[in-house]
N, C-alpha and C positions, 0 to 999 in steps of 0.2 A: 505494500500503498505505499501509494505518496503522497507527500505534503504538496496540498494546492497552492500552486504561486501565487502568491497573493501580498509583497511587498514590491515594490518600481524597483529599477535600477538606479532611480535619485535619489532615493531611502542609502541606498548600500554605497552609492559612488559616495554621499556627500557623511560618510561614515568612515570609507577610508580618506580622503583627502584630507576632514579631523583628525583624524587620527596619526598622520603623519608634520601637518601643521600642527600640533598638542604633545603629544607623545614618542616624536621622532621615530623614520624607516626605522627603524634594527624593531619596538615597540611592533609598527601599526604589523609588520613583518607574524613575528610571532603571537600576535593576536592570532592576523586572522590565518595561518597552518593551523594554531590551535583551535578552530571554529571548523578546519574544513574546509572551508575555504582559500586555497591557492592562488583555486585559478583568479580568481580578484589581483590577487598579486600582478600573476600573468598578463593580466587582459582586463586594466575597471572595467568595469560595465560604463556603455552609453547613457550619456545625459538626457535621458526620457522615463514619461510618467510607464516608459513595458515592463510589464509586472513579472518581471525573473527567478527570485528568489524565495522562502516560504522565508514562516513566520517564525522557523524552528532556527536557520541560519540566520535573522537577525538578533533572537535574541543569547543567541552563542557568543556574535559579537558582543553584546554589551557584558554577559557573563563573563567573560574572556579580555575582557577591559577591568573590569571590575577586581578579576583574583592579578592583572598583572600589577594593576596600578596603583588599587584600592579604594576602596569608599570612599574614604575623608578623603581624597586625592581629584576623583575620579565628583567627589561633590563641590571642590572646590573651580577644579575647573570647570563644570558644567555653572557656576556663580558669575563667567568670567563674561 
């Protein structure tokens, strides 16, 4: 059973770009690899509304970000 693709390329692309700018390229690489989204590292999604990712994949990015930089740091970054 496959999950429904309900998350847009724009959403995942924004996470990709933001993580690179805020946490750095190495952290972004670790987060996307641990989220089983290494393909995004090789070819970031197009800037469009096409839904090519699942909610589970998007949540995995958030989960791995929290694991890597911690909840406190994540809250501070989101307040900027």
